[in-house]
Every structure is written in C-alpha cells, then in structure tokens.
Residue, then its C-alpha position, 0 to 999 in steps of 0.5 A: m461499456a468497455g473501458k468505463k470507469e467504476a462510477d455510479g456510487a460503486a464502492k471500491k475495496m480498500l486496504r488498511v496498511t500499517q508500517v510495523a517495522s523500520a526501513a532502516g538498513r533496508f534496500a533503497d527500493q524497499r524504502r522507496t516503496l514504503i514512501g510510495l505507499g505513504l508509509n515512512k514512519l513506524h505505526r503510520s497507517r494508510s487506506l489504499e485502493d485495492s489494485a494490482a499495483v498496490r498489492g505488488m508494492i505491499n508484497k515487496v515490503r510484506h515483512l515491514v507492513r501489516v494489512e487489514 
C-alpha cells in the first residue's frame, strides 16, 4: 500500500553518533544542529534512526562527530 508506514516488526536501521569535538567557537547553526541530534557535551552518544534528515544533520557537523 502506498504511504503505509513500516510496521509489522520491520526493524529500522539505526546510526550510533558520538560527539568527539567541542562546539565551542563554532557557528551557532552547528551548535543548534548538535543539540538537535541530542549531542551537546563531549563523548555523549545517541542512537538515531537512519533517515535523510538525520544524515543531513550529521553531514553538517561531520567534523565534530563520529558515526558507527
């Protein structure tokens, strides 16, 4: 069916993102992007759903995070 969300036990791919560099001295939009990812302190990690929006946010701060 068109528009049907993934259900029925279908596992969504997850990305593990860890902040490895400080946001101090960075542009405000980069700091806000880290907060949007749930990262605002060094060595904090989050498991995020692999989506185009999340990948775009990671790309914006790729020099500050590590993706596993």
